[in-house]
MIMI-398723 format. One line per 5 residues: number of its first residue (from 1); their letters; for each residue x, y, z of N, C-alpha, C. Coordinates in nm, 2 decimals, decimal comma. Each point is the difference from the previous one (the first is absolute). Layout:
BEGIN
NUM> a> X Y Z X Y Z X Y Z ~ ...
% end
This chain:
BEGIN
1> msksv> -3,36 2,14 -0,26 0,08 0,03 -0,13 0,13 0,07 0,04 ~ 0,11 -0,05 -0,05 0,13 0,07 0,03 0,01 0,13 -0,07 ~ 0,07 0,09 0,07 0,03 0,13 -0,06 0,11 -0,01 -0,10 ~ 0,01 0,09 -0,10 0,09 -0,01 -0,11 0,11 0,12 0,01 ~ 0,12 -0,03 -0,04 0,11 0,09 0,00 0,07 0,00 -0,13
6> afigl> 0,03 0,11 -0,06 0,09 0,01 -0,11 0,14 0,03 0,05 ~ 0,09 -0,08 -0,03 0,14 0,02 0,05 0,09 0,04 -0,12 ~ 0,05 0,12 0,00 0,08 0,05 -0,11 0,15 0,01 0,05 ~ 0,08 -0,08 -0,06 0,15 0,00 0,03 0,03 -0,12 0,09 ~ 0,06 -0,11 -0,06 0,02 -0,13 0,06 0,15 -0,03 0,01
11> gnmgg> 0,08 0,10 0,03 0,15 -0,03 0,02 0,03 -0,07 0,13 ~ 0,12 0,02 0,05 0,05 -0,07 0,12 -0,10 0,02 0,12 ~ -0,05 0,12 0,01 -0,09 0,03 0,11 -0,15 -0,04 -0,03 ~ -0,04 0,05 -0,12 -0,14 -0,01 -0,03 -0,05 -0,15 -0,02 ~ 0,09 -0,08 -0,05 -0,04 -0,14 -0,02 -0,04 -0,07 0,14
16> gmaan> 0,08 0,02 0,10 -0,03 -0,06 0,13 -0,12 0,06 0,06 ~ -0,02 0,13 -0,02 -0,11 0,07 0,06 -0,13 -0,05 -0,06 ~ 0,00 -0,01 -0,14 -0,12 -0,05 -0,07 -0,03 -0,14 0,05 ~ 0,10 -0,09 0,01 -0,02 -0,14 0,05 -0,07 0,00 0,13 ~ 0,04 0,09 0,09 -0,06 0,00 0,14 -0,15 0,04 -0,01
21> lvkag> -0,04 0,09 -0,10 -0,14 0,04 -0,01 -0,08 -0,12 -0,05 ~ 0,06 -0,08 -0,09 -0,07 -0,13 -0,04 -0,02 -0,09 0,12 ~ 0,10 -0,02 0,08 -0,01 -0,08 0,12 -0,11 0,05 0,09 ~ -0,02 0,13 0,01 -0,10 0,06 0,09 -0,14 -0,01 -0,06 ~ -0,01 -0,05 -0,12 -0,14 -0,02 -0,06 -0,04 0,10 -0,10
26> ftvka> 0,08 0,09 -0,03 -0,03 0,10 -0,11 0,01 -0,06 -0,13 ~ -0,08 0,05 -0,10 0,02 -0,03 -0,14 0,10 0,10 -0,05 ~ 0,11 -0,04 -0,05 0,11 0,09 -0,04 0,02 0,00 -0,15 ~ -0,03 0,11 -0,07 0,04 0,01 -0,14 0,13 0,07 -0,01 ~ 0,10 -0,07 -0,06 0,14 0,05 0,01 0,05 0,05 -0,14
31> fdlme> 0,07 0,11 0,00 0,05 0,06 -0,12 0,15 0,04 0,02 ~ 0,08 -0,04 -0,10 0,14 0,04 0,00 0,05 0,00 -0,14 ~ 0,10 0,08 -0,04 0,05 0,00 -0,13 0,09 -0,12 -0,03 ~ 0,04 -0,07 0,10 0,09 -0,11 -0,02 -0,07 -0,14 0,01 ~ 0,01 -0,08 -0,10 -0,07 -0,12 -0,01 0,03 -0,10 0,12
36> anlka> 0,13 0,00 0,03 0,04 -0,09 0,11 -0,07 0,04 0,13 ~ -0,02 0,13 0,03 -0,07 0,04 0,12 -0,14 -0,04 0,00 ~ -0,06 0,01 -0,12 -0,14 -0,04 -0,01 -0,02 -0,15 0,02 ~ 0,10 -0,08 -0,05 -0,01 -0,15 0,02 0,02 -0,03 0,14 ~ 0,09 0,07 0,07 0,02 -0,03 0,15 -0,13 0,04 0,08
41> aeaag> -0,06 0,11 -0,04 -0,13 0,04 0,06 -0,11 -0,10 -0,02 ~ 0,00 -0,05 -0,12 -0,10 -0,11 -0,03 0,02 -0,12 0,08 ~ 0,12 -0,04 0,01 0,04 -0,12 0,09 -0,04 0,02 0,14 ~ -0,01 0,13 0,05 -0,03 0,03 0,13 -0,15 0,02 0,02 ~ -0,08 -0,02 -0,11 -0,14 0,00 0,01 -0,07 0,13 -0,05
46> cipvt> 0,08 0,09 -0,06 -0,06 0,13 -0,05 -0,05 -0,03 -0,14 ~ -0,09 0,09 -0,05 -0,05 -0,01 -0,14 0,09 0,09 -0,08 ~ 0,08 -0,04 -0,09 0,09 0,09 -0,08 -0,08 0,06 -0,11 ~ 0,02 0,13 -0,02 -0,06 0,08 -0,11 0,11 0,07 -0,08 ~ -0,03 0,03 -0,12 0,10 0,06 -0,09 -0,02 0,15 -0,02
51> cskea> -0,10 0,05 0,07 -0,03 0,15 -0,02 -0,04 0,05 0,14 ~ 0,06 0,12 0,03 -0,02 0,06 0,13 -0,15 0,04 0,02 ~ -0,06 0,05 -0,11 -0,14 0,04 0,02 -0,09 -0,12 0,02 ~ 0,04 -0,12 -0,06 -0,08 -0,12 0,02 0,01 -0,04 0,15 ~ 0,12 0,02 0,06 0,03 -0,03 0,14 -0,09 0,07 0,09
56> vadvd> -0,03 0,13 -0,02 -0,07 0,09 0,09 -0,15 -0,01 -0,02 ~ -0,05 -0,06 -0,10 -0,14 -0,01 -0,03 -0,08 -0,07 0,11 ~ -0,10 0,07 0,06 -0,09 -0,06 0,10 0,07 -0,05 0,12 ~ 0,11 0,06 0,05 0,07 -0,05 0,12 -0,04 0,09 0,12 ~ 0,03 -0,05 0,12 -0,03 0,07 0,12 0,12 0,08 0,05
61> fvvsm> 0,12 -0,05 -0,04 0,13 0,07 0,04 0,10 -0,01 -0,12 ~ 0,08 0,11 -0,01 0,11 0,00 -0,09 0,13 0,02 0,08 ~ 0,09 -0,09 -0,01 0,13 0,01 0,07 0,11 0,01 -0,11 ~ 0,09 0,09 0,02 0,11 0,02 -0,10 0,13 0,00 0,08 ~ 0,10 -0,07 -0,07 0,14 0,00 0,06 0,09 0,02 -0,12
66> lpnga> 0,04 0,13 -0,02 0,07 0,04 -0,12 0,14 0,06 0,03 ~ 0,09 0,01 -0,10 0,13 0,04 0,03 0,03 0,14 0,04 ~ -0,08 0,10 -0,06 0,03 0,14 0,03 -0,12 0,08 -0,02 ~ 0,01 0,13 0,04 -0,11 0,09 -0,01 -0,05 0,03 -0,14 ~ 0,10 0,01 -0,09 -0,04 0,03 -0,14 -0,09 -0,11 -0,05
71> ivesv> 0,03 -0,12 0,03 -0,08 -0,12 -0,05 -0,13 0,00 0,07 ~ -0,01 0,03 0,13 -0,12 0,01 0,08 -0,10 0,10 -0,07 ~ 0,06 0,12 -0,03 -0,09 0,10 -0,06 -0,04 -0,04 -0,14 ~ 0,09 -0,07 -0,07 -0,04 -0,04 -0,14 -0,11 -0,11 0,01 ~ 0,01 -0,09 0,09 -0,09 -0,11 0,01 -0,14 0,06 0,04
76> yidgd> -0,01 0,09 0,09 -0,13 0,04 0,05 -0,05 0,12 -0,08 ~ 0,09 0,09 -0,05 -0,05 0,13 -0,06 0,03 0,01 -0,15 ~ 0,13 0,00 -0,03 0,05 0,05 -0,13 0,00 -0,10 -0,11 ~ 0,04 -0,12 0,03 0,01 -0,10 -0,11 -0,11 -0,10 0,00 ~ 0,00 -0,10 0,09 -0,11 -0,09 0,01 -0,13 0,06 0,04
81> allea> 0,01 0,11 0,08 -0,12 0,07 0,05 -0,10 -0,09 0,07 ~ 0,06 -0,08 0,09 -0,09 -0,10 0,07 -0,11 0,07 0,07 ~ 0,02 0,12 0,05 -0,11 0,07 0,08 -0,13 0,01 -0,09 ~ 0,02 0,00 -0,13 -0,12 0,01 -0,08 -0,08 -0,13 -0,01 ~ 0,07 -0,11 0,04 -0,07 -0,14 -0,01 -0,03 -0,05 0,14
86> ipkta> 0,06 0,05 0,11 -0,03 -0,06 0,13 -0,14 0,04 0,05 ~ -0,07 -0,10 0,05 -0,14 0,03 0,05 0,00 0,10 0,11 ~ -0,10 0,08 0,01 -0,01 0,11 0,10 -0,01 -0,06 0,14 ~ -0,04 -0,13 0,01 -0,02 -0,06 0,13 0,13 -0,07 0,05 ~ 0,11 0,00 -0,08 0,12 -0,06 0,04 0,09 0,09 0,08
91> lvldc> 0,09 -0,06 0,08 0,11 0,07 0,07 0,13 -0,03 -0,07 ~ 0,08 0,10 -0,03 0,13 -0,01 -0,06 0,10 0,01 0,11 ~ 0,10 -0,10 0,00 0,11 0,01 0,10 0,13 -0,01 -0,08 ~ 0,07 0,10 -0,01 0,13 0,00 -0,06 0,11 -0,03 0,10 ~ 0,06 -0,11 -0,01 0,10 -0,05 0,10 0,14 0,03 -0,05
96> stvap> 0,02 0,07 -0,12 0,13 0,03 -0,05 0,07 0,10 0,10 ~ 0,13 0,01 -0,01 0,07 0,10 0,07 0,04 0,11 -0,10 ~ -0,07 0,12 0,02 0,02 0,11 -0,10 0,00 0,13 0,08 ~ 0,02 0,11 -0,07 0,00 0,13 0,07 -0,14 0,03 0,05 ~ -0,01 0,07 0,11 -0,13 0,04 0,05 -0,08 0,08 -0,11
101> ansrr> 0,06 0,08 -0,08 -0,07 0,07 -0,10 -0,06 -0,09 -0,11 ~ 0,06 -0,11 -0,03 -0,06 -0,10 -0,09 -0,13 -0,05 0,06 ~ 0,00 -0,04 0,13 -0,12 -0,05 0,06 -0,11 0,10 0,01 ~ 0,04 0,12 0,03 -0,10 0,11 0,01 -0,06 0,03 -0,13 ~ 0,07 -0,01 -0,11 -0,06 0,03 -0,13 -0,10 -0,11 -0,04
106> vgaea> 0,04 -0,13 0,02 -0,09 -0,11 -0,03 -0,12 0,01 0,09 ~ 0,02 0,03 0,13 -0,11 0,01 0,10 -0,10 0,11 -0,04 ~ 0,06 0,11 -0,05 -0,09 0,11 -0,04 -0,08 -0,03 -0,12 ~ 0,06 -0,07 -0,10 -0,07 -0,04 -0,12 -0,11 -0,10 0,04 ~ 0,03 -0,10 0,09 -0,09 -0,10 0,04 -0,12 0,07 0,07
111> dnrgi> 0,03 0,10 0,09 -0,11 0,07 0,07 -0,09 0,07 -0,10 ~ 0,06 0,06 -0,10 -0,08 0,07 -0,10 -0,10 -0,09 -0,07 ~ 0,04 -0,13 -0,01 -0,09 -0,10 -0,07 -0,09 -0,07 0,10 ~ 0,01 0,03 0,13 -0,08 -0,06 0,10 0,05 -0,14 0,04 ~ 0,13 -0,02 -0,02 0,06 -0,13 0,03 0,09 0,01 0,13
116> afvda> -0,02 -0,09 0,09 0,08 0,01 0,13 0,14 -0,05 -0,03 ~ 0,10 0,07 0,06 0,14 -0,03 -0,02 0,08 0,01 0,13 ~ 0,09 -0,09 0,02 0,10 0,02 0,11 0,14 -0,04 -0,06 ~ 0,11 0,07 0,05 0,13 -0,05 -0,03 0,04 -0,09 0,12 ~ 0,06 -0,11 -0,03 0,03 -0,10 0,11 0,13 -0,07 -0,03
121> pvsgg> 0,11 0,07 0,00 0,14 -0,06 -0,02 0,03 -0,10 0,12 ~ 0,09 -0,09 -0,03 0,03 -0,11 0,09 0,14 0,00 0,05 ~ 0,02 -0,07 0,11 0,13 -0,02 0,06 0,00 -0,15 0,03 ~ 0,12 -0,06 -0,02 0,01 -0,14 0,04 0,08 -0,09 -0,10 ~ 0,00 0,04 -0,13 0,07 -0,08 -0,09 -0,07 -0,12 -0,06
126> vaaaa> 0,07 -0,07 -0,09 -0,06 -0,11 -0,07 -0,04 -0,11 0,09 ~ 0,07 -0,04 0,10 -0,03 -0,11 0,09 -0,13 0,04 0,07 ~ -0,02 0,12 0,05 -0,12 0,04 0,07 -0,12 0,01 -0,10 ~ 0,03 0,03 -0,13 -0,11 0,00 -0,10 -0,05 -0,14 -0,02 ~ 0,09 -0,09 0,00 -0,05 -0,14 -0,02 -0,07 -0,06 0,13
131> agtla> 0,05 0,05 0,11 -0,05 -0,06 0,13 -0,13 0,08 0,04 ~ -0,03 0,11 -0,06 -0,12 0,08 0,04 0,02 0,08 0,13 ~ 0,13 0,04 0,02 0,03 0,07 0,13 0,05 0,14 -0,03 ~ -0,03 0,06 -0,11 0,04 0,13 -0,03 -0,05 0,11 0,10 ~ 0,06 0,11 0,00 -0,05 0,12 0,07 -0,05 0,10 -0,11
136> fmvgg> -0,12 0,04 0,02 -0,06 0,10 -0,10 -0,01 0,14 0,07 ~ 0,04 0,10 -0,08 -0,01 0,14 0,05 -0,10 0,07 -0,09 ~ -0,12 0,03 0,05 -0,11 0,04 -0,09 -0,02 0,15 0,01 ~ -0,03 0,06 -0,11 -0,04 0,13 -0,01 -0,14 0,01 -0,06 ~ -0,09 0,06 0,07 -0,14 0,01 -0,05 -0,09 0,04 0,11
141> teanf> -0,13 0,01 -0,03 -0,10 0,04 0,10 -0,02 -0,12 0,10 ~ -0,05 0,04 0,12 -0,03 -0,11 0,10 -0,09 -0,11 -0,06 ~ -0,10 0,05 -0,07 -0,10 -0,10 -0,06 0,07 -0,09 -0,10 ~ 0,08 0,05 -0,09 0,07 -0,08 -0,10 0,10 -0,09 0,06 ~ 0,06 0,05 0,11 0,10 -0,08 0,07 -0,07 -0,13 0,06
146> etake> -0,12 0,02 0,06 -0,07 -0,11 0,06 -0,04 -0,10 -0,10 ~ -0,04 0,05 -0,12 -0,04 -0,09 -0,11 0,13 -0,08 -0,05 ~ 0,11 0,08 -0,01 0,12 -0,06 -0,05 0,05 -0,12 0,08 ~ -0,03 0,00 0,13 0,05 -0,10 0,09 -0,04 -0,14 -0,04 ~ -0,12 -0,01 -0,06 -0,06 -0,13 -0,05 0,10 -0,07 -0,09
151> vlspm> 0,06 0,08 -0,10 0,08 -0,06 -0,10 0,15 0,01 0,05 ~ 0,04 0,08 0,09 0,13 0,01 0,04 0,04 -0,11 0,11 ~ -0,10 -0,03 0,08 0,02 -0,09 0,11 0,06 -0,14 -0,04 ~ -0,05 -0,06 -0,12 0,06 -0,13 -0,04 0,15 0,02 -0,04 ~ 0,04 0,12 -0,03 0,14 0,02 -0,06 0,09 0,06 0,11
156> ganif> -0,05 0,04 0,11 0,09 0,07 0,10 -0,04 -0,03 0,14 ~ 0,10 0,01 0,09 -0,01 -0,02 0,14 -0,02 0,14 0,07 ~ 0,04 0,11 -0,06 -0,01 0,13 0,07 -0,05 0,10 -0,11 ~ -0,11 0,06 0,04 -0,07 0,10 -0,10 -0,02 0,13 0,08 ~ 0,06 0,11 -0,05 0,00 0,12 0,07 -0,06 0,11 -0,10
161> ragdv> -0,08 0,09 0,06 -0,04 0,12 -0,07 0,09 0,11 0,03 ~ 0,07 0,05 -0,10 0,10 0,11 0,02 -0,06 0,14 -0,01 ~ -0,12 0,01 -0,07 -0,06 0,13 -0,02 -0,08 -0,01 -0,13 ~ -0,01 0,12 -0,06 -0,08 0,01 -0,13 0,08 -0,05 -0,11 ~ -0,06 -0,01 -0,12 0,07 -0,05 -0,12 0,14 0,07 -0,02
166> gagqv> 0,10 -0,09 -0,02 0,14 0,05 -0,01 0,08 -0,03 0,13 ~ -0,07 0,00 0,11 0,07 -0,02 0,13 0,06 -0,14 0,01 ~ -0,06 -0,10 -0,06 0,06 -0,13 0,01 0,14 0,00 -0,07 ~ 0,01 0,07 -0,11 0,13 0,01 -0,07 0,10 0,08 0,08 ~ -0,04 0,10 0,07 0,09 0,08 0,09 0,06 -0,10 0,11
171> akicn> -0,09 -0,07 0,06 0,04 -0,10 0,10 0,10 -0,10 -0,05 ~ -0,03 -0,05 -0,12 0,09 -0,10 -0,06 0,13 0,06 -0,03 ~ 0,01 0,12 -0,05 0,12 0,06 -0,03 0,09 0,02 0,13 ~ -0,07 0,05 0,10 0,07 0,02 0,13 0,06 -0,13 0,05 ~ -0,09 -0,11 0,00 0,04 -0,13 0,05 0,12 -0,05 -0,08
176> nmlla> 0,00 0,00 -0,13 0,11 -0,05 -0,08 0,13 0,08 0,01 ~ -0,02 0,13 0,02 0,12 0,08 0,02 0,07 -0,05 0,13 ~ -0,08 -0,02 0,11 0,06 -0,05 0,12 0,06 -0,13 -0,01 ~ -0,07 -0,09 -0,08 0,06 -0,14 -0,03 0,13 0,01 -0,06 ~ 0,02 0,09 -0,10 0,12 0,02 -0,07 0,11 0,04 0,09
181> ihmtg> -0,04 0,10 0,09 0,10 0,05 0,10 0,05 -0,10 0,09 ~ -0,09 -0,08 0,06 0,05 -0,10 0,10 0,06 -0,12 -0,06 ~ -0,03 -0,03 -0,13 0,07 -0,11 -0,07 0,14 0,04 -0,03 ~ 0,02 0,12 -0,05 0,14 0,05 -0,03 0,08 0,01 0,13 ~ -0,06 0,04 0,11 0,07 0,01 0,13 0,03 -0,13 0,06
186> taeal> -0,09 -0,10 -0,02 0,02 -0,13 0,05 0,11 -0,07 -0,07 ~ 0,00 0,01 -0,14 0,11 -0,06 -0,08 0,14 0,06 0,04 ~ 0,00 0,14 0,02 0,12 0,06 0,03 0,06 -0,05 0,14 ~ -0,09 -0,01 0,10 0,04 -0,04 0,13 0,05 -0,15 0,00 ~ -0,07 -0,08 -0,07 0,04 -0,14 -0,01 0,13 -0,02 -0,07
191> qlgid> 0,02 0,07 -0,11 0,13 -0,01 -0,07 0,11 0,05 0,08 ~ -0,02 0,11 0,08 0,10 0,05 0,09 0,04 -0,11 0,10 ~ -0,09 -0,07 0,05 0,03 -0,11 0,09 0,07 -0,11 -0,07 ~ -0,04 -0,04 -0,12 0,07 -0,11 -0,07 0,14 0,04 -0,03 ~ 0,03 0,13 -0,04 0,13 0,05 -0,03 0,09 0,00 0,12
196> ngldp> -0,06 0,00 0,12 0,08 0,00 0,12 -0,01 -0,13 0,07 ~ -0,03 -0,11 -0,07 0,02 -0,13 0,05 -0,12 -0,07 0,07 ~ -0,12 0,07 0,00 -0,11 -0,05 0,06 -0,08 -0,10 -0,09 ~ -0,06 -0,10 0,06 -0,09 -0,09 -0,07 -0,13 0,08 -0,02 ~ -0,05 0,01 -0,12 -0,13 0,08 -0,03 -0,12 -0,05 0,07
201> kalsd> -0,01 -0,13 0,02 -0,11 -0,06 0,08 0,01 0,04 0,14 ~ 0,12 -0,01 0,06 0,01 0,04 0,14 -0,03 0,15 0,02 ~ 0,05 0,08 -0,09 -0,02 0,15 0,01 -0,15 0,03 -0,02 ~ -0,06 -0,07 -0,09 -0,15 0,02 -0,02 -0,08 -0,03 0,12 ~ 0,04 -0,12 0,07 -0,07 -0,03 0,12 0,02 0,10 0,11
206> imlks> 0,12 0,06 0,01 0,02 0,10 0,10 -0,08 0,12 -0,03 ~ 0,00 0,05 -0,12 -0,07 0,12 -0,04 -0,15 -0,02 0,01 ~ -0,05 -0,12 -0,02 -0,14 -0,03 0,01 -0,05 0,02 0,14 ~ 0,08 -0,02 0,10 -0,04 0,02 0,14 0,05 0,13 0,06 ~ 0,05 0,09 -0,09 0,05 0,13 0,04 -0,07 0,11 -0,07
211> sgcnw> 0,05 0,12 0,02 -0,07 0,12 -0,05 0,01 0,01 -0,16 ~ 0,08 -0,08 -0,06 0,01 0,01 -0,15 -0,10 -0,09 -0,07 ~ -0,09 -0,07 0,08 -0,10 -0,09 -0,07 -0,09 0,08 -0,09 ~ -0,03 -0,06 -0,12 -0,09 0,06 -0,10 -0,05 -0,11 -0,09 ~ -0,10 0,04 -0,08 -0,06 -0,10 -0,09 0,10 -0,07 -0,09
216> sleky> 0,09 0,07 -0,06 0,09 -0,06 -0,10 0,09 -0,10 0,07 ~ 0,04 0,03 0,12 0,08 -0,10 0,08 -0,08 -0,12 0,05 ~ -0,12 0,02 0,04 -0,09 -0,10 0,06 -0,06 -0,09 -0,11 ~ -0,05 0,06 -0,11 -0,08 -0,08 -0,10 0,07 -0,02 -0,13 ~ 0,11 0,07 -0,03 0,05 0,01 -0,14 0,15 0,01 0,00
221> npvpg> 0,07 -0,07 0,08 0,14 0,02 0,02 0,07 0,00 -0,14 ~ 0,09 0,10 -0,03 0,06 0,01 -0,13 0,12 -0,08 -0,02 ~ 0,05 -0,07 0,11 0,13 -0,08 -0,02 -0,04 -0,14 -0,04 ~ 0,06 -0,05 -0,11 -0,03 -0,14 -0,04 0,02 -0,10 0,11 ~ -0,09 -0,10 0,02 0,02 -0,10 0,10 -0,04 0,02 0,14
226> vmedv> -0,02 0,13 0,03 -0,04 0,03 0,14 -0,14 -0,04 0,03 ~ -0,09 0,02 -0,09 -0,14 -0,03 0,01 -0,05 -0,08 -0,11 ~ -0,08 -0,11 0,02 -0,06 -0,08 -0,10 -0,12 0,07 -0,06 ~ -0,03 -0,04 -0,13 -0,13 0,05 -0,06 0,00 0,15 -0,02 ~ 0,11 0,06 -0,02 0,01 0,14 -0,04 0,08 0,01 -0,13
231> pasnn> -0,02 0,11 -0,08 0,08 0,01 -0,13 0,15 -0,01 0,02 ~ 0,05 0,05 0,11 0,15 0,00 0,02 0,05 -0,14 0,00 ~ -0,08 -0,10 0,04 0,05 -0,14 0,00 -0,04 -0,07 -0,13 ~ -0,05 0,08 -0,10 -0,03 -0,06 -0,13 0,06 0,09 -0,11 ~ 0,12 0,04 0,02 0,07 0,08 -0,10 -0,07 0,13 -0,03
236> yqggf> -0,08 0,05 0,10 -0,08 0,13 -0,01 -0,10 -0,01 -0,11 ~ -0,05 -0,12 -0,02 -0,11 -0,01 -0,10 -0,14 0,00 0,07 ~ -0,10 0,05 -0,07 -0,13 0,01 0,06 -0,01 0,13 0,09 ~ -0,11 0,02 0,06 -0,01 0,11 0,09 -0,03 0,13 -0,07 ~ 0,06 0,11 0,05 -0,03 0,13 -0,05 0,12 0,06 -0,07
241> mvdlm> -0,01 0,02 -0,13 0,12 0,03 -0,08 0,05 0,14 0,03 ~ 0,13 0,01 -0,02 0,07 0,13 0,01 -0,06 0,11 -0,09 ~ -0,04 -0,04 -0,12 -0,07 0,10 -0,09 -0,13 0,05 0,06 ~ -0,07 -0,09 0,07 -0,13 0,05 0,06 0,03 0,09 0,12 ~ 0,10 -0,03 0,08 0,04 0,08 0,11 0,04 0,14 -0,05
246> lkdlg> 0,08 0,00 -0,11 0,04 0,13 -0,06 -0,13 0,08 -0,05 ~ -0,09 -0,07 -0,05 -0,13 0,07 -0,05 -0,06 0,06 0,12 ~ -0,02 -0,07 0,11 -0,07 0,05 0,12 0,08 0,11 0,06 ~ 0,13 0,00 0,01 0,08 0,10 0,05 -0,01 0,13 -0,09 ~ -0,01 -0,02 -0,13 -0,02 0,11 -0,09 -0,14 0,07 0,03
251> lamea> -0,10 -0,08 0,03 -0,13 0,06 0,04 0,01 0,07 0,13 ~ 0,08 -0,05 0,09 0,02 0,07 0,13 0,07 0,13 -0,02 ~ 0,10 0,01 -0,09 0,07 0,12 -0,02 -0,10 0,10 -0,07 ~ -0,08 -0,04 -0,09 -0,10 0,08 -0,07 -0,10 0,06 0,11 ~ -0,04 -0,08 0,09 -0,09 0,04 0,10 0,06 0,10 0,10
256> saask> 0,13 -0,02 0,03 0,07 0,09 0,09 0,02 0,13 -0,07 ~ 0,03 0,00 -0,13 0,01 0,13 -0,07 -0,13 0,08 0,00 ~ -0,11 -0,08 -0,03 -0,13 0,07 0,00 -0,04 0,06 0,13 ~ 0,03 -0,07 0,11 -0,04 0,05 0,13 0,11 0,08 0,07 ~ 0,12 0,02 -0,07 0,11 0,07 0,06 0,05 -0,07 0,13
261> sstpm> -0,01 -0,13 0,00 0,05 -0,08 0,12 0,15 -0,02 -0,01 ~ 0,06 -0,02 0,11 0,14 -0,03 0,01 0,02 -0,15 0,02 ~ 0,06 -0,07 -0,10 0,01 -0,14 0,00 0,15 -0,04 -0,04 ~ 0,10 0,04 0,08 0,14 -0,03 -0,03 0,03 -0,15 0,00 ~ -0,06 -0,07 0,10 0,03 -0,14 0,01 -0,06 -0,08 -0,12
266> gaaar> -0,12 0,04 -0,04 -0,07 -0,06 -0,11 0,08 0,03 -0,13 ~ 0,06 0,12 -0,01 0,08 0,03 -0,12 0,13 -0,08 0,00 ~ 0,05 -0,02 0,12 0,13 -0,08 0,01 -0,03 -0,14 -0,03 ~ -0,11 -0,06 0,04 -0,04 -0,14 -0,03 -0,02 -0,01 -0,15 ~ -0,06 0,09 -0,06 -0,02 0,00 -0,15 0,13 0,00 -0,07
271> nlfnl> 0,10 0,08 0,04 0,13 0,00 -0,06 0,07 -0,13 0,02 ~ -0,01 -0,06 0,12 0,06 -0,13 0,03 -0,05 -0,11 -0,09 ~ -0,13 0,00 -0,02 -0,06 -0,10 -0,09 0,04 0,02 -0,14 ~ 0,01 0,13 -0,04 0,04 0,03 -0,14 0,15 -0,05 -0,02 ~ 0,08 0,02 0,10 0,14 -0,04 -0,01 0,01 -0,16 -0,01
276> hknsg> -0,09 -0,06 0,09 0,00 -0,15 0,00 -0,05 -0,05 -0,14 ~ -0,10 0,06 -0,05 -0,06 -0,05 -0,12 0,10 -0,02 -0,11 ~ 0,10 0,10 -0,01 0,09 0,00 -0,11 0,15 -0,03 0,05 ~ 0,01 -0,06 0,11 0,13 -0,04 0,05 0,05 -0,13 -0,06 ~ 0,13 -0,01 0,00 0,06 -0,13 -0,05 -0,01 -0,02 -0,15
281> gedkg> -0,04 0,11 -0,07 -0,01 -0,01 -0,15 -0,12 -0,08 -0,05 ~ -0,10 -0,01 0,09 -0,12 -0,07 -0,05 -0,13 0,08 0,06 ~ -0,11 -0,03 -0,06 -0,12 0,05 0,04 -0,07 -0,09 0,10 ~ -0,01 0,04 0,13 -0,05 -0,09 0,10 -0,14 0,04 0,04 ~ -0,07 0,07 -0,09 -0,14 0,04 0,02 -0,09 -0,11 0,02
286> gkdfs> 0,02 -0,12 -0,05 -0,09 -0,11 0,01 0,02 -0,08 0,13 ~ 0,10 0,03 0,07 0,03 -0,07 0,13 -0,09 0,06 0,11 ~ -0,02 -0,08 0,10 -0,08 0,04 0,12 0,08 0,12 0,06 ~ -0,08 0,09 0,06 0,06 0,12 0,06 0,10 -0,02 0,11 ~ -0,01 -0,12 0,07 0,09 -0,03 0,11 0,14 -0,02 -0,06
291> svlel> 0,01 -0,02 -0,13 0,14 -0,02 -0,06 0,08 0,13 0,01 ~ -0,05 0,11 0,05 0,08 0,12 0,03 0,12 -0,03 0,09 ~ -0,01 -0,11 0,07 0,12 -0,05 0,08 0,12 0,00 -0,09 ~ -0,02 -0,04 -0,13 0,12 -0,02 -0,09 0,07 0,13 -0,02 ~ -0,07 0,11 0,01 0,06 0,13 -0,01 0,11 0,02 0,10
296> ysgk> -0,03 -0,05 0,12 0,10 0,01 0,12 0,10 -0,11 0,00 ~ -0,04 -0,12 -0,05 0,10 -0,11 0,00 0,09 0,00 -0,12 ~ -0,03 0,08 -0,10 0,08 0,01 -0,12 -0,02 -0,11 -0,10 ~ -0,11 -0,08 0,02 -0,02 -0,11 -0,10 -0,08 0,05 -0,12
% end
């Protein structure tokens, strides 16, 4: 008999993740506030439900992919109060990117009710969610981490335990701050070359084999036309939105303030994305974050 999963939150990331659980043989009860997301999940083989408490009834796992920490706390504790309805035998995996404090509060409340919980934010973007190749950064006990692998493996190629509850969020915050830093630096270097007459493809090839090589250059080139199948070659549509990068950089700044850490490059990257978001008299928050190149090109 297949194991059952309640999947809460079927947006750009959650929809693909839930579909991969169906492909792996799980029975997936899917819940989202948007009818279009529910219909897409149904087409992928999920069982759509119109009530979150109906979704979690008698399941083995609960997976959530939600926009922010306030919503996560509301869903599990304050509003929907799903922790009151989730079976004691279930494992809860929150894959949202939120502040570590949000995860720790939900984790503590789950523990008080005898429910296992891990935070498991992801890296990889929409394409990786659809392909089942996400990276998961998990916070939780060793035992809960081992149990979580069963449901995470169909959705991800790399699964790491970062530490106890909340540690997954810290790892995700650090990763995305670094991503923002090397994307802004990559865009700056490429535009400098373009402004001085270099072909961006040739410059990219040179830097890929030199000490400037990094993930943004190798996998996600921000210059239109240099690399196929990336947002830069699709008018910066799809991928990871500027607004989401700003959210994650805000979480990084909150974490740095709480720990009294020095993060000047993270702060600079956040300022650059803020400038880009509102540059040119328009809100570019819905574009992919590699569109930060436009800040340097003046487009």
